[in-house]
N, C-alpha and C positions, 0 to 999 in steps of 0.2 A: 712497100702496097702504098698505091695510087693517098694522097692528103683527099681526104673527106669532106672538105672544103671546098678544093680547086673543081673533086666531081658533084657534087653539090653545086657550086656554080656555073657544072657546063652542058648540067640539066635545067636548070633555069633558062640558059641562053639559048636553048633546043627552043625548050615552052616557047617562047618570046613568038624564035625564028618559025616559028606555026598558028601567028596568030592572038596567044592570052596574053590578057592581060597580065605587067607583073605582079608577081607577090608582096606585099610588106610584112617586114617582122616590128617585134618590140626589141627597143635595144635591148640586150644580155647585159644585166645585171655585170658589175664586179667578176673576172675569174672566170665566169661564162664565156664557153664558147657557142659559137654560133650554130655546128650543130644541135647542142646541146639542149639550147632554144628553141631549134627549131622541133625539136622535138615533143616539147614541157608545155609551147603555145602553141597555141593554131590559129595557123594564118588569118590574114583578115585577105580576102579574097571580093571589090568588088562584086556588084550585081547587076548585068546587063539594066534590071526591069526598074532598078536604084529602092530592089527592099535588104532590108539583111535577112543572110542565110536562116536557115530554122536551124543548120544544125553543121557540125564539120566539114573536112570533107573526107568521102566516099575514107572509110577504115583509118580516121581519126576521132577525137573526141566531141562531144557535142559541145555545140556552143553555144552562147552564154545572147541569146539576141534580143536587140531594144522593141517596145513596143513599135506599132506603126504609130507616130504622130495624128492626134488628132482633129481634126478639120477647130479652127478659133471658131467661137457661139459668137452670132452677130445676134441684133436686134433681127434681123428678117429669120435666120434662121429658129430663136428661142420661142418654147412652148410656153406658151399665155401664162401668165400667176394662177397659181386656184384663189389667191387673194387678189385678182381683179386687175394688175401692176400692168403700166402699161409700158410699151419698151423701151421710156428711156428710166423704169426704174418709179415712176409716180404712181401710187395707190390713186384709186378711182375713189370720187366722191362719193358713198353710199346714202341711202336715205333713212336714218335712221327709224327707227317704229319705235316711239314712244308707249308701246303696250310693253314692248318685252322686259320684264320685272319691273312693274307702275306699284306703288301700291294698293294696297286695298283700300275701298274710301275709309275713311274711319268716324267714329261715331261722334253724338251732336254736343258741341261746346253751349259758349251765350248764346241765348236768345234777348234778340232787340223787336220787343211788338211794336206795330204801329202807334203813332201819338194820339193820343184822347183827340177825338175834336174839341176845339177851343169855340164852342156857341159866340163868342164872345169881341175875337180878336178873327179877324181877316186876316188870312194871312197874303199876302199882295202878290208872291210870286208862282199863286196857283197856278193862271188861268197865261201862265206864259210859254211859249214854246222854246223848242231849243234855242234857236234865236236865237230869237228874243230874252234868253240867258244869255248868250253870249256878247250879243250888246250892253248890255249891264253889266256887264262884266268889266267890260272893259272902259268904260268909264265910272265905275266904280270907284266910291273914297269911302266907302264906310272905317277902312283903317286906318294905320300907319303906315302899313306896305304900297300904298300905293304912289308914295311921296317921291318913293326912287324908281319906281320902275320903269322899262323902255317901251314893255308890252306888257300888258295881260295876259292871260293866257287859260282861256276856257274850257282848252280838253275838243277832241276833234275824237269823232266819229260818224259813224251811220246812227240813225236815229230808233232801227230796228236790233243793233247788235247784241246778240246772247251772252255776249262776254264784257265785264267794265272791268277793267286795270284803273288802278287808285296809289296814287304813288304822297308822296308828301308836299310837294312845293317843289315852285318852278326853278332852274339851275343859270347859269348866266346865258349861256344857247338858247333854251329858251324865252327863257326877256328879252333877249337879241332876233327870236323867232316870231315870238306869241302863238308856236307851236309848242308839246308838252313832250316829253322823254325824245330829245333828235338828238341832244349830245352825247357822249359816247357808253351811260346807262341804256339810253334811247335805242344806240347800235344794237347792246346785248338784246333789252326786252324783244324790238324785232327778232330777233332771230331764235329765242325762244318760245316765241309767236309760231315762228314758220317751225319748228320742231315738231310742236304737238299739234300741225296741220292746223295754223288760223292764222290765217296773209292779217298784217295790220290794216287793210283795209277794211277787216271788218269787225273792229275790235273797235269800245266807243274807250280814250284814254284819257285822264283828268289829273286834279290833283287834290287834294282836302282844302288848297290854300289857291287864291286865280293870282298871284301874284310873291315875287322873290322874295323873300328873308336876307335883308344883308346879310352877307360873308356865310350867306346858303348855312342862315343856321335853322333851328328848331321856331318854328312856329308859337307866340307866344300865345295861350288861351282866348287871349281876348282880340287875337290876330283868326284865328281858329273860328271864332261866335260868331265875329260877324261876314264870315266867307261861306262856312258850312252850306246856309243854303240853298245858296245857290247849286253846291254838291246835290241836296237831297234832293231840288227839284229836275235836276237831271237821269240823276236813277227814280224818280217817280214816271217820269216821260218814256225813260227810258224796257223802263220795268223788263232788267235781265233775270238771263235762266242765274247766274255769275257771277260774284263779286269775287277780284283777285283784288286782295290790299297786302301793297308792298310798302316795307316798313313797317315802324313800329307807329307812329305818329295815325295813319292810314290806322292802322288797325284799332288805337285806343280811341280814335276818336269815333268809328262806325261803331265799333261795342262799346261804348262807352266804362271802359276797364286803364285802368293801369297794368296787370297784367304786363310778367314781360314777353316780347316777340317771341321766343323759345318754349313760352308754355299756352299758345295761344295759336303752335303748327300743330300738325298731326289731327283735327277738331273740327267738325262741318258747323259756323257760327249760321245765326240769322240776323240781317238786317231786314228789321221789314215784308220778313217772309222771304227774302230770296240770299241765298246759301252764298255762308264768307267766307274764301279759303286768305289765313294769314301765311305771308313767306315775307323772305328776306326781300329788298329792293335792289335792282341791278346797281347802283352805284356803290351797296354796299359790297356787291359781290368781287367788283373791282377790286376791293381793298383786300379784303379775303376768299381767294376762291375756295376754301374749302368749305365754303360755304355753297355753293353752285352745286353739289349735289341734293343735299336735303331742300333746296328751289327746284332743282328740275321732281325732284319726288308730287312738291308740292301741287307743281304744276298741272304733271299728268292727273292728282288729282281732280284739279278743278277741271281736266277735259273731262275723266269721264262723269262728273257730273253735267253736263253737258249733253255728254251722250245721254244720259240718264234721264232725262227733262227734254228728250224731242228736239 
């Protein structure tokens, strides 16, 4: 009998002479003959289209086929992300809807009535305009804070502002510039106001004391007493719809109380007929981010009151 290997080799040579591409076989295992390998393994034949065969040759066992390679995903072919991502994968900024999840307007708190009219003592600031108050503040020497100041900080904003924001006192940057809330805390305040659709330019911003306390310490009672008449006159001129008291000093002074700030939140207080919302000072938020959420709620309450008061 002729050698099977020789017969099979001759068959392959004849197929090649007819123009068929050569077949490629796996290497037989040790001790396995080529003939046995040809029966147990499916040969791999080149496909003229460049794709794998769906099965073995006619009469053979079905072959295993690899899935066709998928085209690489590019920024041009990728579908837009439902989250609004850009081609670079960066999320597009979305405008915050401050109304979503906003807390309800809380009940009434402390009421500070207007002062009784004093028939014997005339108020020297009674007829002053905002510009005149600012000029007086810049020249003021009523307390010791004037001795170390670079600039007094009267406050800034339109005379018809519907919201007045009141802090404690100027810091280092404010003392250098003569403007309120322009340091890091001021930048945060500007972002907070923008988030409730209130550009900073539409808000009057000021402090309880108009000169920087040394080392940013808390203003002393006599310093507050000497300076706060300027603030009271500013509020009388502006007559805002809402006051946002930021920090314990602002809240204690306006409401004439020593209650802690946490106990003054979640109430609508009244200062001479003007609603007052108490919240944390932006500088405190920089130190303790956990207070950002309650501050956000307080600010949204103030915004709701603005809407309610037309």
